[in-house]
N, C-alpha and C positions, 0 to 999 in steps of 0.2 A: 482327141484331147477333151473335147466337150463331153463325149460319151463317158470317158473315164471319170470326169468330175461328177456327172449326174449319177453314175453308178456308185461312186464313193459317198455321195450325199444320201442316196437311198439306203446304203448299208448303215450309215450313221443314224438314220431314222428308225431302223429296227433294233438298234443297240439297246435303247431303254426297254423295249418290249422283251428282248432276250434276257436282260438283267432281271426284269420283273418275273418272267417265267421261271428262271433258275431259282430265284428267291422263293417263289410260291412252292415249287417242287421240293426245295430243301425244307421248307416249313412243314409240308405234308409228311415227308419222310421222317423228320425229327419228331413230329407229333406221334406218328405210329410207333417209332422206337420207344418213346417215352411211355406211351400207353401199354406197350408190350412189357416193359420193365415193371410197371405198376401192377399189371395183372399177374405176372409171374411171381412177383414179390408177395402179393396178397393171397393168391389162390394156390401157390406152390408149397405152402407150409403144411406141416403135419396137422395142425389144428383145422385148417381149411379142408383138408382131405377127410378128416374125421367128421366134420360137419356135412360134407357132401355124402359120405357113406350113410350118415344118419338120415339125411333127406332121401337118399335112394331106398333105404329100408322102409321109410314112411310111405313112399309112393308104391312100393311093392305091397305093403299092407292095404293101402287104399285101392289098389287094383284088384285085390282078392275080395274086398267087401262088396256086398250087393248095394245097389243104389240106382237112381235114375240115370246117372252118367257114369260110364266106365272110364276110369283113369288108366292111361297107358303106363306101363312099367318103364322106368329109366334103364337104359342099357349100358351107358357109359360109366366107367369107374372113376372118371375125373370130370370136373366141370367143363362144359363145352367151350367157354371162353378161354380157359387155360389151354385146351387142346388146339383150338383155332389159332391162337396167337403164338403158341410154342411150335406147333408142327406145320402150320400152313402160312407162316409169316411172309415168305417170299411171294406167294400168290396174292396175299392181301396188299403188299406193297405194290406189286405190278398192276393190279386192278385199280388201286387208289390213284396211282400216277397216271394211268390211262384215262380214267374218268376226269381227273383234275386237268389233264392236258386238253381234253375235249371241251370242258367248261371254260378253260382259259382261252382257247382258240375262239369260242363263241363270243366271249366278252371282248376279245381283241377286235373281232369283226364288227361288233356293235359299236365299240368306241371309235373305230376308224370311220364307220359310216356316219356316226353322229358328228364327228369332226368335219367331214366333207359336206354334210348337208347344209343347205342355205339357212 
């Protein structure tokens, strides 16, 4: 009976940490979804594509011109931010949640250590 009470208290001590973790992970995910929508809305337009094609043509021209520094030619037909957030969004979310989880665990260990130190 005593063991059941102590394990119940231990579970209640981790409840605020679990709530904080879920809140932080939800905030990270919501921020990424918002950023993705903004990037697709701004770079997915015909005007943005025309600007990117103009920039690509300019870099091709600069790559052909002689000079002390040779510029590399752009290969992509679309802006890299658009391709990244449109085509690889799942990977971005997975890695962001992994890194955020590690950082959260580190902060939890530090906070618990500070609480227990004299």
